[in-house]
N, C-alpha and C positions, 0 to 999 in steps of 0.2 A: 659434574654429574649436568646434564641438561633434564631439569625439572619441570618445562613448563610444560609440558604436554601435560603431565599430570595433574597440573592447575586446568588447564583447556580442557580434560575430561569432567572437573566436579572436583575437586580433592582440595581443602584447605591448605593452607602454608602449613598450619600447626598438623595434619594432618600427613601435610609429604613428611616431616622434620621424622613426625614416631615411628613413621612406617619406613626412612633408609634408617633411623636409628636402631629398628629392631634388625634389619639386614645385613648391621657393622655386629650386632653384638648378639645374635642368634637368641635363643629362647632365655626370658627373663622376668621377670618381678615387674613391679612398675617403676623403684626406685630408680635400680642405674639405666630403666629405660627414658623417664625426666630429664636424668643427669647429661644422658647423651644425647638427646635430642635440644637440651636446652629449653624447656618444656615448666611451668608450672606444673606443683604434683594436683594439685585443687582441678586443676583442666586436664589433667594428661587421660583420666578415667571416662570422664565423656569422649574426649578425642578416638580414644581403645574405641568405646563403644560403636563408634559411627563407623569407623571402620573395618568394624565385623559387620555389621551392617551391607557393609559395601560387599563382603567375601574378601576381605585382602589380608585380614588379621584373624587367629584364631586362637582358644586359653582352653588351659589344660588345670585341674586342683593336682596340687602333693601334698601331704599333710598337712592339707587346711591354708594350702596358700596357694594364691592364684599366677600361675603363668602366661605369659604373653608371647607369639613367634607371626612373623612375616609369615604369610601363604606366601606360592610360589608368584613371582610378578605375571606368568599369563592369567593369571587370574584376571588382572584387567581388562584383557580381551572380555572373560566372560561380565563383569563386570557393564560394558560398554556395550556390551550385547543385550543384557536387562535394559539399558534405557534406550535402548533400538525397537525394543519389545514394547516397553513403556510411552515412546511416544509413540508409536503406531498405534497404539490406542487412545491415547490420548488426542490421535488425530479423529481416530472412528467418530471417538464419543463428542467430538465439535463440529464435525459434517452433520450429526444424526440432531444437534441442538441447532444448526447454522439457522435451517427454513423459520424456524420459530423467532430467531432473533433477528432474522428479516424483515420479519412481517412487524414488529414492534419497530424497526429501525423507517419502515416505511410508513407505519401510523405515526410518526413520530415526524418524520418527514411533511407528514400532510399536517399536520398540526401546525408545525411553524414554515407560513405562508412565505417569506420573505429572508431574507440572505446575504449577504455581501460577501465576496471574493474580493481578496486584493493581491496586486502584480499577477506575471506573466504564469506563475505559477496557478495561480484562484481562474486565470484562463483555460488554462485545460484541465482544470479538475471538473469545472462544467460541461468542458468537452465531450471528455471521459464520461461524463453520467449517460450523456446523451444516447452515447453506442450502447450501454448496457439497460437502460429506459425505453430504446428502439427495437430492443430484439423480439420485446413482446407485443410490437405494432408493426405494419408496414407502414403509417404514417410517415408523410414528408417529413423534414427539417427545413424550417423555412427563416433565408435570412435576408434584413435588410437596408438599406443606406449604410452596406460599408465599405469604407473607406479606407483607401492603399495606408493609410496609418494602423490601420485594424493588422494587415502582416507584418509589422514590423518586427524584427525578431522571433517571428512565428512561423515564418515561412514551412523550413524544412519540419514543425510538429505536425502542421495543418496535413502538410503532403503526406505526410506517415498515416494519419489521421483519416483522411480519407480516404485512402486506403483501402483501412479497416472496414468506412463507412460502405464502401462500395460493394467489399468483399458480403457484407449483410444485408447486400438488395435494397441499401436505404437510398432515397433519390434523397438530392438538396434541391431547392429554390433559390435563387439569390437575385437580389437587389446591390447591385455595386457602384459606386458613384463614378460617375466619365474619370476623372482621372484617376481612377483604376484601372481602366480598360487596359493600356501597356505595357503594366505590371508584368515580369514573366510568370511569375507565377498563376496568377489569370488567366493567362495566354494557355499554358497546362491545362487550367483546368476546366477550361472551353471545351476540352476533346474527351477530358473525362467519361464512361458510363454513369449514369442514374446521375447525373448533375445537368439540373438549367443555368444560365444566366444571363440576364439582360441591365439594362445600364441606365440610370436617371440622369436626365437632361442635364449639358456643361454646363459648367460656373458654380456648382453646388456645392459647398463646402465643410466638410463637420467631421468628425472626428467618433462620436456615438453613433455607434450601431444599434442593432434590434435580434434576438434570435428567440424563434419561436420551434418546440415541440414540445410533443403531449401535452398536457395542460401546464408547461412552464414556460414561460417569457423570462428573456435575457434581456438585461440595457449592459452592453459591451462597451470597457471604452481602453485604446488601448494608445495615448497620446499621454505625454507626460508623469504620469502618474497608474498605471493601468487598473483595473476594479470590474468586478460582474458584478449588477444585483440581480438575482436571482428571485424572481416570483411564482409560486407555486402557487395558483387557481385558475380553473378550469374557464371563469366566465373573463375573466382577464384573458387569458389564453385566445379562446373562442374571440372574441372581441379584434386581438392583434392579428390573427388570421385573416379576419375581413377587411382590417387596412390593408395588409398582404396584398389581396387579392389586386383591390382597389390601385394599388401599386406595380401591382405586376404589369396588368392592361396599358396604365401610362407609360411604360417606360420601354426602352425599346434596345435591343439585339445589338 
């Protein structure tokens, strides 16, 4: 008999053995059930109690002796419906408390001004924060001194991310190195809405670049060992925005 489905809905192996034993022997006292199910008598009453709470085992008393019976198997559907109702209630409770949890999280983020993310997933993690944060503001995102190495193994993700950025109406201003000018991703990005790109003079070879959104500055690297250093500080962000303005004026289309 395939019993994996019963485990998936939350029954323990012991509970399954006892329920199947009751199906086999019918209404019975504890002794024969323990023998048929091959479970310790000391554990049997606890298992029967849990099955009763799930609604799949019942009991009766005759002449002072307790007898147990398996409920019809369709009661497992009632058990599942109850779990679904409980999950809906739990979800509603979480939704109610989320604003408070989010507020606590935001306060923690303000206190923790610097973070380091490693690997390509770290680069993605930082970018996902942009979209969530920028929903609350129409301020642009600034990228400067972005080399072609920034795109390594990230073109597909950046393409999908930019679609979401554009859909949210968020503008981006990017200053890239000249050697990235002919990259297919860059050529395509030049045609995007809400997207403005300029280039540094020829001959500049770098790998780290800077990104600014809101009160956050990110120093990123996608070369050998990818990483992102995230600084949450209004004064640092404002300073870097001024640096960007200077670089934007001196860069070429």
